[in-house]
Every structure is written in structure tokens, then in C-alpha cells.
N, C-alpha and C positions, 0 to 999 in steps of 0.2 A: 348335385354337389360340385360338379365340374365348374359351373359358373361361379360359385362362391370361391373356389380355389383360385380361379383366374383373377377375380377382383382383388383377392388378398395379395396375390403376386404383384399385380399392377400397383397397388397401394404401397407395398414394401419398396418397389422400385422407385416410385415417386419420392418416398421418404429418403432413400439413399441419395438420389439426385439432389434433393434440397440440402442435405447435409454436406455433400461435396461442394455445392455452390457457396455455402456459408463459411467453409473453412478458410478460403483466402481472405475473406472480409474480416474474420476474427483475427487472423494472423496479422493483418495490416493494422487493425485497431490496437493489438497488443504491442506491435512495433512502435506505433505512434505514442502510446503510453510510456514505453521504455525511454523514448527520446525526451519526452517531457520531464520525466523523473531525472534523467541525466542532466538536463539543463538546470533544473532546480538544485541538484547536487553541486553543480559548478558554482552557482551563485552562493550557496550556503557554505561550501568548503572554504571559500576565501575569508569568511567572517569568523570561522571557528578557530579556537586555539588548538594546540596540539592535543591537549588532554580532552577537550570537548570533541575533537574529531575522532579520537580513539573511542570515546563513549558512544558516539553516533555509529561508528562501525560495529561495535558490539550489539547495539540495539538493532541495527539493520540485519545482522545475522540471526538474532534471537526472535525479533518481532518485526518482520518486514512491513506489515500493515501500519503499525505504530510509527515506524521510521518514515513512511511516506507522509503520514499526518504531520509529523514533526517538520519534515522538509517544507511542506506547504506553509505551515505557520511561520517558520523561520524566514522563508523566502519573502513572504508578505511583509513581515516586520522590517527586514533588511531593505526591501525596495521602497517602503514608505519612509525610510530614514529614521525609524525609531531606535534601531540598534546598529552599531557599527561593528563591534567585536563581541563575540559570544564566548565566554569562558566556561569552564566545567561547572561551576556553581550555578551560573545562569541557566545552563542547559538542564541541570538537575531540577531546578525550580519549574521550568517549563514542562519537564516530563512528569513531575508530581501533579501538575494541573491537568495533564492529559490522562493520567492513570485514573481508573475508576476507584472510588472510595471503597476501601475494604472494611467490612464490618468486623468489629472486635467481638469474638464469640467467647464467652466465659461460661464454663460449666461448673456449677456448684453441687457438691455432693452433700447430702443430708444424712 
């Protein structure tokens, strides 16, 4: 059983070393992603009205993933020249298109 225990210890040590090696790479990727999101925000913020910017801020706090999706879409439309200024109503319409359709559930009692 001593041999099995040694193999187990070596395997655990290898796993720990692999995890330690991957941590800096993951941190670097996360930092790069943050920088890209910040760049998109700079582009989009210039095109948003005050009300739309406030709505985006609320969305960013409540649903960060959806806010990133919205940033990508808005940045693409701004850079392609399709939209110059984005007001609150336009932002609402875009968000409605991004949101999944909710099914209307009706319960009938007999």
C-alpha cells in the first residue's frame, strides 16, 4: 500500500503545480477581457443620452452578462455608422430584442 500512497501524493502534487501555473494565465485573460469591455464602454457611452446611460448602468448592476451583450451590439452598430445617438426608447427596444420571450401562463380553474 505504500507504493499506492506515494503515487497518490505525486499525482496530487502534479495537480497543484498545474493549477498554480494556470492562475497567472487566467488572471491575464481576465484583465484583457476587462480592458476590452472598458474600451467598448468608452465607445458606447459617447452615443448614449443621459437617460439611456442611466438605464445601462442599472442593467450593468443587475445583469452584467446581458450588459456585455448590449455593449457588443451597440459598439458594432455605432462603428458601422448605423446609429449616432441612442436614446432611452431605442435602448429599451434593443433590450426587448435581447430578452428571451416569456411565456404567458394562464391557469384556468374548472
